C-alpha positions as a LaTeX table, in Angstrom:
\begin{tabular}{lrrr}
\hline
Residue & $x$ (\AA) & $y$ (\AA) & $z$ (\AA) \\
\hline
Unk1 & $-83.84$ & $-0.97$ & $-26.08$ \\
Unk2 & $-86.63$ & 0.14 & $-28.44$ \\
Unk3 & $-86.56$ & 3.19 & $-30.61$ \\
Unk4 & $-89.56$ & 4.12 & $-33.06$ \\
Unk5 & $-88.90$ & 6.25 & $-36.05$ \\
Unk6 & $-90.51$ & 7.11 & $-39.23$ \\
Unk7 & $-87.26$ & 7.43 & $-40.71$ \\
Unk8 & $-85.66$ & 4.32 & $-42.12$ \\
Unk9 & $-82.25$ & 5.44 & $-40.88$ \\
Unk10 & $-81.13$ & 5.59 & $-37.33$ \\
Unk11 & $-77.89$ & 7.17 & $-35.77$ \\
Unk12 & $-76.55$ & 5.96 & $-32.53$ \\
Unk13 & $-73.30$ & 6.54 & $-30.75$ \\
Unk14 & $-71.46$ & 3.34 & $-30.30$ \\
Unk15 & $-69.91$ & 2.95 & $-26.88$ \\
Unk16 & $-69.99$ & $-0.73$ & $-26.32$ \\
Unk17 & $-70.40$ & $-3.84$ & $-28.26$ \\
Unk18 & $-73.97$ & $-4.38$ & $-29.00$ \\
Unk19 & $-76.43$ & $-6.06$ & $-31.30$ \\
Unk20 & $-78.99$ & $-4.17$ & $-33.37$ \\
Unk21 & $-82.23$ & $-5.25$ & $-35.39$ \\
Unk22 & $-85.21$ & $-3.73$ & $-36.71$ \\
Unk23 & $-88.76$ & $-4.22$ & $-38.43$ \\
Unk24 & $-91.23$ & $-2.04$ & $-40.22$ \\
Unk25 & $-94.99$ & $-1.68$ & $-39.99$ \\
Unk26 & $-97.58$ & $-0.55$ & $-42.68$ \\
Unk27 & $-100.62$ & 0.43 & $-41.06$ \\
Unk28 & $-101.51$ & $-2.39$ & $-38.58$ \\
Unk29 & $-99.36$ & $-4.97$ & $-40.49$ \\
Unk30 & $-95.90$ & $-5.34$ & $-39.31$ \\
Unk31 & $-92.90$ & $-7.35$ & $-40.65$ \\
Unk32 & $-90.60$ & $-9.69$ & $-38.91$ \\
Unk33 & $-87.46$ & $-8.54$ & $-37.06$ \\
Unk34 & $-84.61$ & $-8.37$ & $-39.31$ \\
Unk35 & $-81.54$ & $-10.43$ & $-38.73$ \\
Unk36 & $-79.37$ & $-9.26$ & $-35.96$ \\
Unk37 & $-76.20$ & $-7.01$ & $-36.58$ \\
Unk38 & $-73.51$ & $-6.99$ & $-34.05$ \\
Unk39 & $-72.02$ & $-3.61$ & $-33.48$ \\
Unk40 & $-68.20$ & $-3.77$ & $-32.45$ \\
Unk41 & $-67.06$ & $-0.58$ & $-31.23$ \\
Unk42 & $-63.09$ & 0.24 & $-30.80$ \\
Unk43 & $-61.86$ & 1.60 & $-27.54$ \\
Unk44 & $-59.27$ & 4.37 & $-28.07$ \\
Unk45 & $-55.63$ & 3.17 & $-27.92$ \\
Unk46 & $-54.01$ & 3.61 & $-24.63$ \\
Unk47 & $-50.93$ & 5.62 & $-23.93$ \\
Unk48 & $-48.50$ & 4.36 & $-21.18$ \\
Unk49 & $-46.44$ & 6.67 & $-19.28$ \\
Unk50 & $-43.55$ & 6.16 & $-16.74$ \\
Unk51 & $-42.44$ & 8.14 & $-13.78$ \\
Unk52 & $-39.64$ & 8.52 & $-13.41$ \\
Unk53 & $-38.32$ & 8.75 & $-16.89$ \\
Unk54 & $-37.72$ & 5.31 & $-18.13$ \\
Unk55 & $-33.98$ & 5.98 & $-18.70$ \\
Unk56 & $-33.45$ & 7.43 & $-15.20$ \\
Unk57 & $-34.54$ & 4.60 & $-12.99$ \\
Unk58 & $-32.30$ & 3.33 & $-10.32$ \\
Unk59 & $-31.94$ & $-0.29$ & $-9.14$ \\
Unk60 & $-34.81$ & $-0.85$ & $-6.29$ \\
Unk61 & $-36.63$ & 2.36 & $-7.03$ \\
Unk62 & $-40.50$ & 2.33 & $-7.29$ \\
Unk63 & $-41.85$ & 2.93 & $-10.71$ \\
Unk64 & $-45.25$ & 4.35 & $-11.40$ \\
Unk65 & $-47.01$ & 3.05 & $-14.72$ \\
Unk66 & $-49.96$ & 4.98 & $-15.90$ \\
Unk67 & $-52.19$ & 3.64 & $-18.68$ \\
Unk68 & $-54.13$ & 6.41 & $-20.16$ \\
Unk69 & $-57.46$ & 5.73 & $-22.25$ \\
Unk70 & $-60.22$ & 8.31 & $-23.10$ \\
Unk71 & $-63.34$ & 7.75 & $-21.44$ \\
Unk72 & $-64.54$ & 6.06 & $-18.13$ \\
Unk73 & $-65.28$ & 2.63 & $-17.02$ \\
Unk74 & $-62.30$ & 0.82 & $-18.27$ \\
Unk75 & $-60.41$ & $-2.03$ & $-16.75$ \\
Unk76 & $-56.73$ & $-2.33$ & $-17.22$ \\
Unk77 & $-54.34$ & $-5.06$ & $-17.90$ \\
Unk78 & $-50.58$ & $-4.81$ & $-17.51$ \\
Unk79 & $-47.45$ & $-6.79$ & $-18.88$ \\
Unk80 & $-43.85$ & $-6.44$ & $-17.58$ \\
Unk81 & $-40.70$ & $-8.28$ & $-17.81$ \\
Unk82 & $-39.58$ & $-10.87$ & $-20.11$ \\
Unk83 & $-41.95$ & $-13.52$ & $-18.62$ \\
Unk84 & $-44.91$ & $-11.16$ & $-19.84$ \\
Unk85 & $-46.62$ & $-11.70$ & $-16.56$ \\
Unk86 & $-50.07$ & $-10.05$ & $-16.81$ \\
Unk87 & $-51.91$ & $-7.98$ & $-13.98$ \\
Unk88 & $-55.27$ & $-6.75$ & $-13.80$ \\
Unk89 & $-56.51$ & $-3.62$ & $-12.14$ \\
Unk90 & $-59.32$ & $-1.25$ & $-12.06$ \\
Unk91 & $-56.97$ & 1.57 & $-11.58$ \\
Unk92 & $-55.06$ & 3.14 & $-14.29$ \\
Unk93 & $-51.96$ & 3.29 & $-12.38$ \\
Unk94 & $-49.78$ & 0.41 & $-11.54$ \\
Unk95 & $-46.62$ & 0.58 & $-9.21$ \\
Unk96 & $-43.66$ & $-1.94$ & $-9.44$ \\
Unk97 & $-40.08$ & $-1.81$ & $-7.97$ \\
Unk98 & $-37.59$ & $-1.80$ & $-10.83$ \\
Unk99 & $-34.71$ & $-4.36$ & $-10.44$ \\
Unk100 & $-33.86$ & $-5.23$ & $-13.82$ \\
Unk101 & $-34.26$ & $-3.92$ & $-17.45$ \\
Unk102 & $-37.51$ & $-4.82$ & $-18.70$ \\
Unk103 & $-40.38$ & $-3.80$ & $-21.07$ \\
Unk104 & $-43.92$ & $-2.82$ & $-20.05$ \\
Unk105 & $-47.42$ & $-2.36$ & $-21.98$ \\
Unk106 & $-51.12$ & $-2.15$ & $-21.14$ \\
Unk107 & $-54.53$ & $-2.25$ & $-22.67$ \\
Unk108 & $-58.08$ & $-1.39$ & $-21.54$ \\
Unk109 & $-61.58$ & $-2.87$ & $-21.65$ \\
Unk110 & $-65.03$ & $-1.68$ & $-21.43$ \\
Unk111 & $-67.40$ & $-4.44$ & $-20.93$ \\
Unk112 & $-66.36$ & $-7.08$ & $-23.56$ \\
Unk113 & $-64.74$ & $-4.49$ & $-25.69$ \\
Unk114 & $-60.94$ & $-4.11$ & $-25.32$ \\
Unk115 & $-58.43$ & $-1.75$ & $-26.80$ \\
Unk116 & $-55.11$ & $-2.75$ & $-28.47$ \\
Unk117 & $-51.98$ & $-2.99$ & $-26.62$ \\
Unk118 & $-50.30$ & 0.29 & $-26.05$ \\
Unk119 & $-46.79$ & 0.95 & $-27.32$ \\
Unk120 & $-43.98$ & $-0.80$ & $-25.38$ \\
Unk121 & $-42.00$ & 1.20 & $-22.80$ \\
Unk122 & $-38.54$ & 0.09 & $-21.80$ \\
Unk123 & $-37.40$ & 0.55 & $-18.30$ \\
Unk124 & $-33.67$ & 1.18 & $-18.22$ \\
Unk125 & $-32.52$ & 0.23 & $-14.64$ \\
Unk126 & $-29.08$ & 1.36 & $-13.27$ \\
Unk127 & $-27.38$ & 1.24 & $-10.01$ \\
Unk128 & $-27.91$ & 4.21 & $-7.56$ \\
Unk129 & $-25.61$ & 7.16 & $-7.94$ \\
Unk130 & $-22.03$ & 6.29 & $-6.90$ \\
Unk131 & $-19.31$ & 8.73 & $-5.81$ \\
Unk132 & $-15.77$ & 8.25 & $-6.96$ \\
Unk133 & $-12.83$ & 10.18 & $-5.38$ \\
Unk134 & $-9.71$ & 11.34 & $-7.18$ \\
Unk135 & $-6.68$ & 10.98 & $-6.61$ \\
Unk136 & $-7.84$ & 8.77 & $-3.49$ \\
Unk137 & $-10.13$ & 8.41 & $-0.54$ \\
Unk138 & $-7.29$ & 9.17 & 2.10 \\
Unk139 & $-5.41$ & 12.30 & 1.71 \\
Unk140 & $-3.31$ & 14.85 & 3.73 \\
Unk141 & $-4.11$ & 18.47 & 4.59 \\
Unk142 & $-3.55$ & 20.82 & 1.67 \\
Unk143 & $-4.29$ & 18.22 & $-1.01$ \\
Unk144 & $-6.91$ & 18.91 & $-3.85$ \\
Unk145 & $-9.80$ & 16.13 & $-4.02$ \\
Unk146 & $-12.38$ & 15.77 & $-6.78$ \\
Unk147 & $-15.59$ & 14.01 & $-6.19$ \\
Unk148 & $-17.63$ & 12.79 & $-9.12$ \\
Unk149 & $-21.20$ & 11.48 & $-9.21$ \\
Unk150 & $-21.72$ & 8.63 & $-11.38$ \\
Unk151 & $-25.25$ & 8.64 & $-12.74$ \\
Unk152 & $-25.14$ & 6.01 & $-15.68$ \\
Unk153 & $-27.37$ & 6.41 & $-18.63$ \\
Unk154 & $-28.68$ & 9.85 & $-17.04$ \\
Unk155 & $-28.11$ & 13.14 & $-18.29$ \\
Unk156 & $-29.35$ & 16.69 & $-17.60$ \\
Unk157 & $-30.12$ & 15.87 & $-14.03$ \\
Unk158 & $-29.50$ & 18.18 & $-11.12$ \\
Unk159 & $-27.14$ & 16.55 & $-8.74$ \\
Unk160 & $-27.53$ & 16.91 & $-4.83$ \\
Unk161 & $-24.40$ & 16.35 & $-2.83$ \\
Unk162 & $-24.40$ & 15.09 & 1.01 \\
Unk163 & $-21.94$ & 15.00 & 3.54 \\
Unk164 & $-22.54$ & 12.94 & 6.61 \\
Unk165 & $-26.47$ & 12.77 & 5.51 \\
Unk166 & $-26.78$ & 16.62 & 5.32 \\
Unk167 & $-26.98$ & 18.48 & 1.83 \\
Unk168 & $-24.20$ & 20.65 & 1.23 \\
Unk169 & $-24.82$ & 21.80 & $-2.39$ \\
Unk170 & $-26.43$ & 20.95 & $-5.73$ \\
Unk171 & $-25.48$ & 21.40 & $-9.27$ \\
Unk172 & $-22.81$ & 19.62 & $-11.23$ \\
Unk173 & $-21.74$ & 16.05 & $-11.23$ \\
Unk174 & $-18.34$ & 16.91 & $-9.84$ \\
Unk175 & $-17.19$ & 18.77 & $-6.94$ \\
Unk176 & $-13.69$ & 19.96 & $-6.18$ \\
Unk177 & $-12.44$ & 20.35 & $-2.67$ \\
Unk178 & $-9.14$ & 22.38 & $-2.56$ \\
Unk179 & $-6.65$ & 22.80 & 0.04 \\
Unk180 & $-8.48$ & 20.11 & 2.22 \\
Unk181 & $-8.62$ & 20.22 & 6.09 \\
Unk182 & $-9.08$ & 17.60 & 8.60 \\
Unk183 & $-12.69$ & 18.96 & 9.04 \\
Unk184 & $-13.30$ & 18.09 & 5.34 \\
Unk185 & $-13.12$ & 14.33 & 6.14 \\
Unk186 & $-16.61$ & 12.35 & 6.41 \\
Unk187 & $-18.99$ & 10.44 & 4.34 \\
Unk188 & $-19.98$ & 11.77 & 0.93 \\
Unk189 & $-22.81$ & 10.66 & $-1.35$ \\
Unk190 & $-24.69$ & 12.16 & $-4.21$ \\
Unk191 & $-28.42$ & 11.89 & $-5.58$ \\
Unk192 & $-30.45$ & 13.26 & $-8.30$ \\
Unk193 & $-33.32$ & 16.00 & $-7.81$ \\
Unk194 & $-36.75$ & 15.18 & $-9.12$ \\
Unk195 & $-40.25$ & 16.32 & $-8.48$ \\
Unk196 & $-40.61$ & 13.42 & $-6.17$ \\
Unk197 & $-38.38$ & 12.63 & $-3.23$ \\
Unk198 & $-34.46$ & 12.76 & $-3.95$ \\
Unk199 & $-32.83$ & 9.40 & $-4.33$ \\
Unk200 & $-29.47$ & 9.24 & $-2.45$ \\
Unk201 & $-26.86$ & 7.00 & $-3.64$ \\
Unk202 & $-24.06$ & 4.97 & $-2.26$ \\
Unk203 & $-21.64$ & 6.85 & 0.08 \\
Unk204 & $-17.91$ & 6.99 & 0.13 \\
Unk205 & $-15.81$ & 8.03 & 3.24 \\
Unk206 & $-13.15$ & 10.64 & 2.76 \\
Unk207 & $-10.40$ & 10.68 & 5.19 \\
Unk208 & $-8.09$ & 13.78 & 5.73 \\
Unk209 & $-4.93$ & 13.49 & 8.02 \\
Unk210 & $-2.44$ & 16.04 & 8.91 \\
Unk211 & 0.43 & 16.23 & 6.30 \\
Unk212 & 3.59 & 14.72 & 8.12 \\
Unk213 & 6.99 & 16.27 & 7.87 \\
Unk214 & 10.15 & 14.43 & 6.94 \\
Unk215 & 13.08 & 14.49 & 9.51 \\
Unk216 & 16.61 & 14.15 & 8.03 \\
Unk217 & 19.38 & 12.60 & 10.33 \\
Unk218 & 23.09 & 12.41 & 9.54 \\
Unk219 & 25.63 & 9.81 & 10.70 \\
Unk220 & 27.99 & 10.46 & 11.99 \\
Unk221 & 26.32 & 13.49 & 13.50 \\
Unk222 & 29.42 & 15.30 & 14.71 \\
Unk223 & 32.73 & 16.06 & 12.84 \\
Unk224 & 33.02 & 14.68 & 9.38 \\
Unk225 & 36.38 & 13.95 & 7.74 \\
Unk226 & 37.27 & 13.70 & 4.14 \\
Unk227 & 37.09 & 10.04 & 2.96 \\
Unk228 & 34.58 & 8.83 & 5.64 \\
Unk229 & 31.10 & 7.23 & 4.74 \\
Unk230 & 28.31 & 9.55 & 5.68 \\
Unk231 & 24.64 & 8.07 & 5.93 \\
Unk232 & 21.65 & 10.25 & 5.57 \\
Unk233 & 18.42 & 8.88 & 6.91 \\
Unk234 & 14.88 & 10.21 & 5.90 \\
Unk235 & 12.32 & 9.43 & 8.85 \\
Unk236 & 8.65 & 10.04 & 8.46 \\
Unk237 & 6.19 & 9.85 & 11.29 \\
Unk238 & 3.55 & 7.13 & 11.54 \\
Unk239 & 0.88 & 7.10 & 8.85 \\
Unk240 & $-1.21$ & 4.71 & 7.17 \\
Unk241 & 1.13 & 4.77 & 4.23 \\
Unk242 & 2.57 & 1.38 & 3.53 \\
Unk243 & 5.40 & 2.32 & 1.23 \\
Unk244 & 7.27 & 5.66 & 0.73 \\
Unk245 & 9.58 & 6.58 & $-2.22$ \\
Unk246 & 12.15 & 9.05 & $-0.91$ \\
Unk247 & 13.42 & 12.15 & $-2.83$ \\
Unk248 & 16.78 & 13.72 & $-1.67$ \\
Unk249 & 17.97 & 17.25 & $-2.49$ \\
Unk250 & 21.23 & 18.97 & $-2.20$ \\
Unk251 & 21.25 & 22.68 & $-2.33$ \\
Unk252 & 17.51 & 22.54 & $-3.71$ \\
Unk253 & 18.43 & 20.29 & $-6.56$ \\
Unk254 & 17.17 & 16.78 & $-6.74$ \\
Unk255 & 20.14 & 14.31 & $-6.62$ \\
Unk256 & 18.47 & 10.92 & $-5.84$ \\
Unk257 & 15.26 & 9.04 & $-5.73$ \\
Unk258 & 14.81 & 5.75 & $-3.91$ \\
Unk259 & 12.46 & 3.37 & $-1.98$ \\
Unk260 & 15.11 & 3.22 & 0.57 \\
Unk261 & 15.16 & 5.67 & 3.47 \\
Unk262 & 18.94 & 5.86 & 3.49 \\
Unk263 & 21.23 & 7.65 & 1.20 \\
Unk264 & 24.96 & 6.99 & 1.59 \\
Unk265 & 28.15 & 8.75 & 0.57 \\
Unk266 & 30.89 & 6.32 & 0.54 \\
Unk267 & 33.76 & 8.69 & 0.33 \\
Unk268 & 32.94 & 12.13 & 1.47 \\
Unk269 & 34.77 & 15.09 & $-0.28$ \\
Unk270 & 34.68 & 18.77 & $-0.77$ \\
Unk271 & 32.17 & 18.39 & $-3.55$ \\
Unk272 & 29.83 & 16.65 & $-1.14$ \\
Unk273 & 29.50 & 19.75 & 1.18 \\
Unk274 & 26.10 & 21.57 & 0.98 \\
Unk275 & 22.68 & 21.73 & 2.32 \\
Unk276 & 20.69 & 18.36 & 2.19 \\
Unk277 & 16.93 & 17.79 & 2.59 \\
Unk278 & 14.54 & 14.90 & 2.01 \\
Unk279 & 10.89 & 14.33 & 1.42 \\
Unk280 & 8.55 & 11.17 & 0.86 \\
Unk281 & 5.83 & 10.41 & $-1.74$ \\
Unk282 & 3.38 & 7.46 & $-1.51$ \\
Unk283 & 4.67 & 4.76 & $-3.77$ \\
Unk284 & 1.18 & 3.73 & $-5.14$ \\
Unk285 & $-0.72$ & 6.90 & $-4.40$ \\
Unk286 & $-0.62$ & 10.66 & $-4.49$ \\
Unk287 & 0.25 & 11.57 & $-1.04$ \\
Unk288 & 3.50 & 13.52 & $-0.10$ \\
Unk289 & 5.04 & 14.89 & 2.99 \\
Unk290 & 6.48 & 18.40 & 3.80 \\
Unk291 & 10.25 & 18.59 & 3.00 \\
Unk292 & 12.49 & 18.22 & 5.89 \\
Unk293 & 14.59 & 20.99 & 7.56 \\
Unk294 & 17.97 & 21.45 & 5.72 \\
Unk295 & 21.04 & 19.65 & 7.25 \\
Unk296 & 24.41 & 21.40 & 6.42 \\
Unk297 & 27.19 & 18.83 & 5.61 \\
Unk298 & 30.91 & 20.39 & 6.16 \\
Unk299 & 34.34 & 18.83 & 6.23 \\
Unk300 & 36.88 & 18.87 & 9.07 \\
Unk301 & 40.05 & 17.59 & 7.18 \\
Unk302 & 41.04 & 14.02 & 7.37 \\
Unk303 & 41.94 & 11.79 & 10.38 \\
Unk304 & 45.47 & 11.26 & 9.14 \\
Unk305 & 46.08 & 15.01 & 8.95 \\
Unk306 & 44.57 & 15.54 & 12.54 \\
Unk307 & 46.84 & 12.70 & 13.91 \\
Unk308 & 49.92 & 14.27 & 12.17 \\
Unk309 & 49.14 & 17.79 & 13.43 \\
Unk310 & 48.64 & 16.14 & 16.98 \\
Unk311 & 51.85 & 14.34 & 16.81 \\
Unk312 & 53.79 & 17.31 & 15.58 \\
Unk313 & 52.67 & 19.50 & 18.28 \\
Unk314 & 53.41 & 16.83 & 20.90 \\
Unk315 & 56.90 & 16.63 & 19.56 \\
Unk316 & 57.65 & 20.25 & 19.54 \\
Unk317 & 56.37 & 20.54 & 23.05 \\
Unk318 & 58.79 & 17.75 & 24.22 \\
Unk319 & 61.68 & 19.46 & 22.36 \\
Unk320 & 60.89 & 22.79 & 24.10 \\
Unk321 & 60.54 & 21.03 & 27.42 \\
Unk322 & 64.16 & 19.42 & 26.87 \\
Unk323 & 65.80 & 22.69 & 25.79 \\
Unk324 & 64.33 & 24.34 & 29.01 \\
Unk325 & 65.64 & 21.49 & 31.01 \\
Unk326 & 69.29 & 21.90 & 29.38 \\
Unk327 & 69.15 & 25.62 & 30.06 \\
Unk328 & 68.33 & 25.27 & 33.63 \\
Unk329 & 71.18 & 22.66 & 33.91 \\
Unk330 & 73.66 & 25.10 & 32.43 \\
Unk331 & 72.44 & 27.84 & 34.51 \\
Unk332 & 72.81 & 25.82 & 37.76 \\
Unk333 & 76.38 & 24.76 & 36.63 \\
Unk334 & 77.44 & 28.45 & 36.32 \\
Unk335 & 75.99 & 29.12 & 39.84 \\
Unk336 & 78.29 & 26.40 & 41.54 \\
Unk337 & 81.40 & 27.93 & 39.80 \\
Unk338 & 80.39 & 31.42 & 41.15 \\
Unk339 & 79.91 & 30.08 & 44.70 \\
Unk340 & 83.48 & 28.33 & 44.38 \\
Unk341 & 84.87 & 31.56 & 43.59 \\
Unk342 & 83.27 & 33.61 & 46.26 \\
Unk343 & 84.37 & 30.91 & 48.90 \\
Unk344 & 88.04 & 31.32 & 47.59 \\
Unk345 & 87.91 & 35.16 & 47.82 \\
Unk346 & 86.66 & 34.88 & 51.49 \\
Unk347 & 89.80 & 32.87 & 52.35 \\
Unk348 & 91.98 & 35.39 & 50.80 \\
Unk349 & 90.36 & 38.00 & 52.98 \\
Unk350 & 90.99 & 36.00 & 56.15 \\
Unk351 & 94.70 & 35.84 & 55.32 \\
Unk352 & 94.87 & 39.61 & 54.86 \\
Unk353 & 93.10 & 40.08 & 58.03 \\
Unk354 & 95.66 & 37.65 & 59.99 \\
Unk355 & 98.61 & 39.53 & 58.41 \\
Unk356 & 97.21 & 42.89 & 59.36 \\
Unk357 & 96.91 & 41.60 & 63.05 \\
Unk358 & 100.68 & 40.68 & 63.05 \\
Unk359 & 101.73 & 43.99 & 61.82 \\
Unk360 & 99.43 & 46.23 & 63.63 \\
Unk361 & 99.27 & 44.31 & 67.03 \\
Unk362 & 96.59 & 42.40 & 68.84 \\
Unk363 & 92.92 & 43.05 & 68.04 \\
Unk364 & 89.69 & 42.12 & 69.74 \\
Unk365 & 88.55 & 40.14 & 66.72 \\
Unk366 & 88.65 & 36.25 & 66.84 \\
Unk367 & 89.41 & 34.43 & 63.71 \\
Unk368 & 88.60 & 30.89 & 62.84 \\
Unk369 & 90.22 & 28.71 & 60.22 \\
Unk370 & 88.15 & 26.07 & 58.83 \\
Unk371 & 90.21 & 23.18 & 57.22 \\
Unk372 & 87.93 & 21.19 & 55.16 \\
Unk373 & 90.18 & 18.05 & 55.16 \\
Unk374 & 88.75 & 15.16 & 57.15 \\
Unk375 & 90.30 & 14.44 & 60.39 \\
Unk376 & 92.52 & 11.33 & 60.96 \\
Unk377 & 90.62 & 8.77 & 62.79 \\
Unk378 & 87.25 & 9.92 & 61.85 \\
Unk379 & 87.58 & 8.32 & 58.32 \\
Unk380 & 87.96 & 4.90 & 60.00 \\
Unk381 & 85.06 & 5.58 & 62.26 \\
Unk382 & 82.88 & 6.58 & 59.34 \\
Unk383 & 83.77 & 3.29 & 57.82 \\
Unk384 & 82.68 & 1.53 & 61.05 \\
Unk385 & 79.44 & 3.32 & 61.28 \\
Unk386 & 79.00 & 2.64 & 57.49 \\
Unk387 & 79.24 & $-1.06$ & 58.27 \\
Unk388 & 76.84 & $-0.92$ & 61.24 \\
Unk389 & 73.94 & 0.95 & 59.47 \\
Unk390 & 74.40 & $-0.38$ & 55.89 \\
Unk391 & 74.20 & 3.24 & 54.74 \\
Unk392 & 76.55 & 6.05 & 53.88 \\
Unk393 & 76.78 & 9.20 & 55.96 \\
Unk394 & 76.58 & 12.73 & 54.70 \\
Unk395 & 78.59 & 14.03 & 57.67 \\
Unk396 & 81.88 & 15.94 & 56.89 \\
Unk397 & 84.47 & 16.32 & 59.61 \\
Unk398 & 86.75 & 19.16 & 59.63 \\
Unk399 & 89.68 & 20.31 & 61.98 \\
Unk400 & 89.13 & 23.87 & 63.57 \\
Unk401 & 91.88 & 26.06 & 64.75 \\
Unk402 & 90.91 & 29.19 & 66.61 \\
Unk403 & 93.38 & 31.98 & 66.76 \\
Unk404 & 93.02 & 34.87 & 69.25 \\
Unk405 & 94.79 & 38.04 & 69.02 \\
\hline
\end{tabular}
């Protein structure tokens, strides 16, 4: 490109690498061309920017690198990673998938003139946001659960919370669920809120089951005697808990803690009477049951005392029976004597009546005298009959004398 001037100085704006020369003329006589001078212009130093922030990149996320150079018509070259692999592009933006921690830089060229390398930018890659649950991911109704969003190497981000893929709230890195219900169970995850689409992290499943209630059983379940062995058994309905630690209370005071569901009282006494209850707590966890209904333990004396009292009452009843029997026998003996006396009196009356008939004359009354002595000959006949039948006879034979007036 030629340019004439009466001035020996020429000012140009250098945009690209170029060579310049000059000559002069005096009248019609001109000199030769001067030696060429190469003008090397420098391109402004590029500025590399990263979206999202280099310290807030999650593994597998797409990162946009931008190489800013003032002016137009530049081509770009990129370097990322330890191997420093280069990538040429006519666009000032370059997209990569972040998998590991790496350093990136860029420069630009216009024609044969290129800029210096930009400052390096380190891409810090971390895992996606992860939810942790305390005390554990399987709980009972009424428990308190704390969900934490683990966003490593990232601060000042707005956290988005999801339940079953639906946004439930945004804000802090922790969420506390109090007095949980069965409906609170589900899949929870968290993400970070950016100008570009939100990134949802790994999910965790929260399981909420109805809190079981312990049931206390007593053996023997009926009358308990002093000195007996009593077994209290704490039953808990079927759950996914593999190991329970049982707590025993008497009158609301804890008396025993054990991994055995049985509590034995080897020799029960008055000091063991009271109201008993039990409950269970997960051995390697935080879950626990409702407390069982109370069972009242009372004493009914001792078996030896009961047997002694029973025996004494039996002996007393037998003695009373014997006394009544003796009284009746004595009463019957008195009645026999009275009957004999009455019979004798009747005989005397008959004699008086006979004597009266002799003195006063005949009468229309007929008297019979009964002699209870056995009649002769009958005795022999009785013996013969006894020999024939082999049995004794109860027949009494008497002589009857009839007297008429």
